[in-house]
C-alpha positions in Angstrom: 11.9 -141.8 107.8 12.3 -140.0 104.5 10.1 -137.1 105.7 12.2 -136.7 108.9 15.3 -136.7 106.7 13.8 -133.9 104.5 13.0 -131.9 107.6 16.5 -132.3 109.0 18.1 -131.3 105.7 15.9 -128.2 105.3 16.0 -127.1 108.9 19.6 -127.8 110.1 20.6 -124.1 109.7 18.1 -123.0 112.4 18.4 -125.8 114.9 20.9 -126.7 117.6 21.7 -129.9 115.7 25.5 -130.0 115.0 26.4 -129.5 111.4 28.5 -132.1 109.5 31.4 -129.6 109.3 32.2 -127.6 112.4 32.7 -124.4 110.4 29.1 -124.5 109.3 28.1 -123.3 112.8 28.9 -119.9 111.3 25.9 -120.2 109.0 23.5 -120.7 111.9 21.7 -117.8 113.7 23.7 -115.8 116.2 21.1 -116.7 118.9 22.7 -120.2 119.1 26.0 -118.8 120.2 26.7 -119.6 123.8 29.8 -117.4 124.1 32.6 -115.6 122.4 36.2 -115.3 123.5 39.2 -113.3 122.4 41.8 -115.9 123.4 41.9 -119.7 122.6 42.7 -120.6 126.2 39.5 -118.9 127.4 37.4 -120.8 124.8 39.1 -124.1 125.7 38.5 -123.3 129.4 34.7 -123.0 128.6 34.8 -126.4 126.9 36.8 -127.9 129.8 34.2 -126.6 132.3 31.3 -128.1 130.4 33.1 -131.4 129.9 33.8 -131.6 133.7 30.2 -130.8 134.4 28.9 -133.7 132.2 31.8 -136.2 132.8 29.9 -138.3 135.4 27.2 -138.9 132.8 29.5 -140.0 129.9 28.3 -143.4 128.6 31.9 -144.4 128.2 33.8 -144.9 131.5 37.1 -144.2 129.8 35.9 -140.7 128.7 35.1 -139.8 132.3 38.8 -139.7 133.2 39.6 -136.1 134.2 43.2 -136.5 133.0 41.9 -137.4 129.6 39.5 -134.4 129.6 42.4 -132.1 130.6 44.4 -133.3 127.6 41.5 -132.7 125.3 41.1 -129.1 126.6 44.9 -128.6 126.1 44.5 -129.9 122.6 41.5 -127.7 121.9 43.5 -124.6 123.0 46.3 -125.6 120.6 44.0 -126.1 117.7 42.2 -122.8 118.3 45.6 -121.0 118.7 46.5 -121.8 115.1 43.0 -120.9 113.9 41.4 -124.3 113.7 37.9 -125.3 114.9 37.3 -127.9 117.6 34.3 -130.1 118.1 33.6 -132.8 120.7 30.7 -135.2 121.0 29.8 -137.6 123.8 27.0 -140.0 124.4 25.6 -139.6 127.9 23.7 -142.0 130.1 20.1 -142.0 129.0 19.6 -141.5 125.3 21.3 -138.1 125.2 24.2 -136.6 123.3 26.5 -133.7 124.3 27.9 -131.7 121.4 30.4 -128.9 122.0 32.1 -126.8 119.3 34.3 -123.7 119.2 34.6 -122.1 115.8 37.4 -119.7 114.9 36.1 -116.6 113.3 38.8 -114.2 112.3 38.2 -115.4 109.5 37.6 -119.1 109.6 40.2 -121.2 107.8 37.7 -123.5 106.2 35.1 -120.9 105.4 37.0 -117.5 105.0 34.1 -116.1 103.1 31.6 -116.7 105.9 31.0 -113.7 108.2 31.0 -114.1 112.0 27.4 -114.3 113.1 27.9 -112.3 116.3 29.5 -109.2 114.6 
């Protein structure tokens, strides 16, 4: 267990494992970026599409509600509009986890010194 912890601590920057703080996605390699958007509504739309694609597999029946997912997408667009970051995580059926994050990079409010990895 201790060895696995050491591996996770030393390797988190290069893996797809979500960081503890959403803004730390900016420290990961650009190859992990799945998309970039100029407008918050576009980024929230991407999240909304992925949530809809996976909704049937959410372990929690309450989380599958499409109205609830639409409200989350609307909330994400609002948070991104004022320059915040957004991160969602869901347990799926079978032992899997879906992690989605959008990080504002113009500059980031939490990490203004961190450069955008895709630029």
